[in-house]
LONU-326117 format. One record per residue (C-alpha): residue in one letter; residue number from 0; x, y, z. Coordinates in Angstrom, 2 decimals, m for minus. Layout:
BEGIN
{doba "A" NUM {X Y Z}}
...
END
This chain:
BEGIN
{doba "M" 0 {m24.10 23.41 2.67}}
{doba "E" 1 {m22.66 26.17 4.83}}
{doba "E" 2 {m23.34 28.90 2.27}}
{doba "N" 3 {m27.10 28.53 2.68}}
{doba "S" 4 {m27.25 27.71 6.38}}
{doba "R" 5 {m27.32 29.81 9.50}}
{doba "M" 6 {m24.59 29.07 12.04}}
{doba "E" 7 {m27.07 27.68 14.58}}
{doba "R" 8 {m28.27 25.15 11.97}}
{doba "L" 9 {m24.70 24.08 11.23}}
{doba "V" 10 {m23.98 23.73 14.95}}
{doba "S" 11 {m27.14 21.65 15.35}}
{doba "F" 12 {m26.05 19.39 12.49}}
{doba "K" 13 {m22.54 19.02 13.95}}
{doba "L" 14 {m23.98 18.12 17.35}}
{doba "A" 15 {m26.12 15.40 15.75}}
{doba "Y" 16 {m23.05 14.16 13.86}}
{doba "K" 17 {m21.07 14.08 17.11}}
{doba "R" 18 {m23.83 12.06 18.85}}
{doba "S" 19 {m23.99 9.54 16.01}}
{doba "T" 20 {m20.20 9.18 15.95}}
{doba "E" 21 {m20.06 8.65 19.71}}
{doba "T" 22 {m22.89 6.09 19.47}}
{doba "V" 23 {m21.02 4.14 16.78}}
{doba "K" 24 {m17.87 4.16 18.92}}
{doba "A" 25 {m19.81 3.05 22.01}}
{doba "L" 26 {m21.31 0.14 20.06}}
{doba "A" 27 {m17.89 m0.85 18.75}}
{doba "R" 28 {m16.48 m0.79 22.29}}
{doba "K" 29 {m19.42 m2.81 23.62}}
{doba "F" 30 {m19.41 m5.52 20.95}}
{doba "C" 31 {m15.64 m5.59 20.32}}
{doba "P" 32 {m14.10 m5.05 23.76}}
{doba "E" 33 {m10.77 m6.40 22.47}}
{doba "K" 34 {m10.39 m3.35 20.18}}
{doba "D" 35 {m8.24 m0.53 21.52}}
{doba "A" 36 {m9.19 3.15 21.30}}
{doba "D" 37 {m7.33 3.63 18.01}}
{doba "A" 38 {m9.10 0.67 16.41}}
{doba "V" 39 {m12.48 1.98 17.57}}
{doba "E" 40 {m11.66 5.42 16.14}}
{doba "R" 41 {m10.57 3.89 12.81}}
{doba "F" 42 {m13.74 1.81 12.68}}
{doba "A" 43 {m15.92 4.92 13.12}}
{doba "L" 44 {m13.95 6.86 10.51}}
{doba "V" 45 {m14.40 4.09 7.95}}
{doba "F" 46 {m17.90 2.93 8.87}}
{doba "L" 47 {m19.71 6.28 8.86}}
{doba "P" 48 {m18.69 7.33 5.31}}
{doba "F" 49 {m19.39 3.75 4.17}}
{doba "L" 50 {m22.86 3.96 5.68}}
{doba "H" 51 {m23.64 7.17 3.82}}
{doba "G" 52 {m22.91 5.45 0.51}}
{doba "V" 53 {m24.85 2.19 1.04}}
{doba "H" 54 {m28.33 3.32 m0.01}}
{doba "P" 55 {m27.74 3.47 m3.79}}
{doba "Y" 56 {m26.38 m0.08 m3.74}}
{doba "A" 57 {m29.59 m1.44 m2.21}}
{doba "F" 58 {m32.15 0.78 m3.94}}
{doba "S" 59 {m32.07 1.68 m7.62}}
{doba "T" 60 {m34.62 3.67 m9.55}}
{doba "P" 61 {m36.11 2.14 m12.71}}
{doba "K" 62 {m34.03 4.57 m14.78}}
{doba "Q" 63 {m30.84 3.52 m12.97}}
{doba "M" 64 {m31.68 m0.16 m13.50}}
{doba "E" 65 {m32.27 0.44 m17.21}}
{doba "A" 66 {m28.92 2.24 m17.49}}
{doba "M" 67 {m27.19 m0.62 m15.66}}
{doba "D" 68 {m28.84 m3.13 m17.99}}
{doba "Q" 69 {m27.65 m1.19 m21.03}}
{doba "A" 70 {m24.14 m0.90 m19.56}}
{doba "G" 71 {m24.03 m4.59 m18.60}}
{doba "V" 72 {m23.62 m3.78 m14.89}}
{doba "P" 73 {m25.08 m6.43 m12.55}}
{doba "Y" 74 {m27.36 m5.18 m9.78}}
{doba "G" 75 {m29.92 m6.28 m7.23}}
{doba "G" 76 {m30.26 m8.82 m4.52}}
{doba "R" 77 {m28.54 m6.82 m1.79}}
{doba "T" 78 {m30.37 m5.37 1.17}}
{doba "I" 79 {m29.22 m2.53 3.40}}
{doba "Y" 80 {m28.85 m5.09 6.19}}
{doba "S" 81 {m26.67 m7.47 4.17}}
{doba "L" 82 {m24.45 m4.66 2.85}}
{doba "V" 83 {m23.94 m3.09 6.28}}
{doba "Y" 84 {m23.44 m6.45 7.98}}
{doba "E" 85 {m20.77 m7.55 5.49}}
{doba "G" 86 {m19.15 m4.12 5.53}}
{doba "M" 87 {m18.94 m4.06 9.32}}
{doba "K" 88 {m17.46 m7.55 9.42}}
{doba "N" 89 {m14.79 m6.52 6.93}}
{doba "I" 90 {m14.00 m3.27 8.70}}
{doba "L" 91 {m13.79 m4.90 12.13}}
{doba "N" 92 {m11.55 m7.71 10.94}}
{doba "Q" 93 {m8.83 m5.28 9.88}}
END
């Protein structure tokens, strides 16, 4: 990404990333006040990468579904909400 981006664009991206990370931490502190600062930090470090990978599990293209059928891989029935909700519960219970 950095090879084709101007520094000001990278800084803008990093500022947006910082805001989203701080928002996730603030929500964790608000809804899980029993969690200490280290637990909140760990939650953010696990949740944000998890969140980036959720989309393909909820949305598959017809070609992906055909390949999964041919490979015998089960799919479907999961929404973004259900995946994120279950993921957050698992992360927070650790």
